N, C-alpha and C positions, 0 to 999 in steps of 0.2 A: 443505583448505589446507596450505600450507606455512608454513614460520616468518614470511616477511612476507604481508601482504596481499594476496590473489589475488580477482578478482572469480569469483563461482561460474560464471560461464557457461564461464569456460577450464578450472577445475578438472574442471566436469563434460565439457566435453569430452573432455579427457585420459583420464579415468576411462570414458567410453562408449567410446572407440577402444580401451581394453585390455580391457574387459570383453565377455563373450559375449552377443550380443544375443540368442540362443535361449534364455538363462536367464530373460529379462524374461516377468513372469506377468500383470501387469496387463493387463486388455484395453486396448491400444492400438494397435489396428491401423490403419494408415493410412485416413483418409476422403479420398475424392478429392472437391474442390470440382466441382459442377456446372458443367458448361461453360457454362451461360446466365446463371450469375450473375459480377459483378466480385468480384475478390477483397477481400474487407473490409480496412481499416487500423484502426491505433489511433484515428486522426483519425473514422473511423465510429463508433467505440465513444464517443468523446467526445460527439459529434454526439447520439447515443442520449439520452446523459443531460446535454443542455444543453436549451436553449429548445425549444418545440415547433416553431418554424419551421426550425430547422437539423435536427431529425430528420425534419421531412417532406422536406427536400430530398434524403433518400436513396433509393436502390434500395427500393421497400418489401419485397421479399422479403429483402434484407440487413438491412433494420431488423429484420424480424420474427426473423429466426434471431439475431441479437445480441440483441435482447429476450426470447428464450427460454434464454439462458446467464446472465442478469442473476438473483442472490440477493441482495433489499437486505436488509440488516440494520436500515436505516432507510426508512420508506415514501416512495417517490419522488413528489415534489411539483413537477414543473418550473415550476408558474405558479403557486406559492404567493407571494404578496404578503409584504413584511417587516412582521412582527408589530406592532403597536402598544405591546402592554405592556412592562414594565421587563426588565431584564437581570440576570443573576445572575452574579457573577464566580465563575470556578471556584479562582482562587486563594486567595479570602479568604472566600468564600461569603456575601459579602454583595450585597443587592439593592438595584436603584435603580427609580424609577419605580412604574407602575402594574403589580403581579405578580398574574396568575391564579391561582387554586390549580390546580395539575397535580400528577399524579403524576409518580413519578420518570421513568418510561417515557416521559410526555410530554414532560417537561423534556429528555432526552436527545434525543429527538427534533427539538426546537426547537434544542439546541445544535448539531446537525447542520446542519440548515436554515439557522440565522443565527446564527453562531458569536459571541463575544464580539469587542467594538469591535476590538481590537489586530488581529485575525485577518482583520476584512473589511478593515481597513487594509493590511493585507502583502497580501490579495486582489485589492484596487484598485492597488496599486504594482506587481504583476505585470504587470497589465493594461496599465497608463499607461505602464510601460517598454517596450511593445513584447515582453515575454517575456525580458526581460534577466535571468539567473540572478543578476548581479552586482547588481541592485536590490535581492536577497533577502539576498544574502551581506553585504551592507552594513547590515543591520540586526542582526547579530549582534555581541554582547558581544566584543572583541578577547582577552578574557582565556582564556588555554589551561587546560584542566582535563586534566591525565592521566587516561587510562582506565586504573582500577586492576584487578586480577586478576578475571575475572568468573566464577563458579563453577567456581574451580580450572583455569581454560582453560590458564594459563600452564604447570602441569605437562603439559600434554599439548602444549606449543609452538605453542598455537594463537592467533591473534589475528584477533580478531574484526571490528576497525574498521580503515576506510583507514588511519588515522592514529592515532598511539599516543596521541592527544589528541584534545578535543573541545571544544567552545564551547557558550554557550546563545544565546538572542535575547536582547538587549536588555530586550523586553517581559515581563516574568515572564509575564504571563497567555498567551501565545505558547507557552511551555514546558508549562504547565500544561494547554493543550488538547490538545497533542499527547501527552502523556500519558494524558490522558482517552481519546483515539482507542484506545491499545492496550488501554485495559482496557474500551472497551465493546467492540471487536471479540472480546475473550476471552470475556465475560460472554453477547453476542446470536449468536456465532458457532454453538452448538449449535442455534439456531432452523434454520437452514439446512443442517445438517449438518456443521460445521465445528469440531471438536473443538479447542482449540489452546492449549498453557500459554506463558507469558513466561519462556522460560529460552534459553537459547544455543542449543540445539539448534532449537528451534522458530520463536516469533514474537518477534523482538527489533529488527528492523530495518525501515525503509523509504526510498523514495526521494522527495525534494519535487522536483517538477519544475514546468516551465513551458509548458503546451501550446503547441506549436508553430504552430497556426493563430490561436488566439485569447488566449493568454498566461495562459489559467485557470490557476490554481494547484491542484496536487494532490499526493498522496503515494501511491506504490504500493509496497503492504506486502507482503512476501514471509512466508509462516508455512511450517512445515515446511522449515526451510531444510536440516538435515540429517537425514535420515531413517538410520536405523540400518544398518548394514550386515549384509546376509542372505544366505547363498550361495544360496538357492531364488529369495527375493522381490526382493532388491535388493542384486546382486552387482557393488555400485560403490564403488571406494575413493576417497572424497571426502578425504582430508589428515587432517592434527592435529585439526581441528575436529570431525570427525565421530567421534573416540574417545569412547566413553561414551554416545553417544545411546540413547533409548528411546523415539524418535520411530517409529513404525510404518510402513511403506510399504504404502498400501491405497489404494482409491478416494477417501477425502479428499484426496490429492494434487491431486485435479481443482479443488480449491476454494483452492490455495494462494496465490492472486492477490486482494487485497484493495486496492479503490481508493476512496479519500476525494478529494472535488473540493471546492473552496471555493466559495462563492458566486460568480457570475459577474457582475461590473459591466458597466455600458454604459461604453463607450470614447467615447460623446459625448453622455452626461448624468450626473449623480448619481446615477440608479436602477440597478438590480439587473435582470439579466435572468433569472436564475435562482438557487434557493438552493442549499445545500450538498446533499452526496451521501454516502452509505455502502455501498457494495455488494460481495459476492464475485463473483468473475469465475468463472464454472464453464466449465473447459475440458475436460471429457468429449469422448473421442475422436470422437463423432456430430456433435459441435459446430461453429460458425464459430471461435469463438475457439481453440479446439486446432488447426483445419485451416489458419486464415488468418494467426493473429496469433503464434502460436509458432513458433518457428525449429525446423526438423527434428530439428537435433542436440540439443535439450534438452527434445523434446517427452515421453519419459519421465519427467521431472520438472516437466514443466506450465509451464515460465517463461516469463511476459512481461517485456519488458525495459522500463524505463524511459523508456530513450532513444528508445523508438518513439514514445511521447507527446509528447517534447519534452526541451529541455536540463534536465538535473539541476542543482540548486542546491547541495545539500547531502545527505548521507545522515542520516536520525534515527534513532539508536540508543538504545534502552531496554532497559538492562542491568543484571541482579541484581548488583551488588556486595557486598551482604551477606555475613558469615560464618556466624553462628548463625541469627539473622532475616532475612527477605527486606528488601532494601534497593533498589529500582529508582531510578536515575537517568539522566538523558537526556545524551547527547552527540552535536551535531552536528557530522557529519567530512565 
């Protein structure tokens, strides 16, 4: 990056144009789409992760290929009904209603399938609005919060956020839930081969979008944001924010896109069509995600773009602003 915020796609494009393609060592040979298969879209991916009837409407071969590239951090249960037991607050730790005795693992699963009420309200608002990003933006507290120095990034002239200030959601439970998602990705990522750290070089942001067709609320997280420059392995200059990076460029880049989807409400009844999802998207070169969903000019960093899923409402940034001890804070920009 340069002094002002520049979307990574443009930084990468410039870097890639300058660097020698012959230096690229990771196995990323182009894999041509079979002529018999229609090209997959981001909408197809969302359909596979939606109600069973959505998935069944896809070309079976496309559906199978997409499913082969999904690495679930929480078990996928598209037909799981809303549980009758009570709920616990992420912010206060207090519980209400009939609470079943469950392990931490089970409780985390449940929080993905059926998040706290303020998240469900946000998910319904997204659908009821017809996928209008403004409906989500209007739930933000108007208070502007300056983004402080993050891990001495200012020393490197690095600006990590789109704007020099951020905001919070009015409903504090929403903020707590998004923080929970970052930590859950960090803790469960190794189970599918994704080792991430919550640093300014790795996992620190996601993009909150509303799906184009359904209005379903989702976040596309990007890990491995700034791989370390290496003359042999990653000879690409990504600007000021790359300086000092300790993120190794290797096959784990295939797993840098993580998708959270809120439960999908019905637009014709008070019910719900599908529970929430948390999944790593495997963009290995032989798979359909790499082949059909990643633009050619960023295939070497395996970047999916949130705009392909639907309009973006805000960027969700989770930044370590501590000096001596870690102090993570959320900024909606």
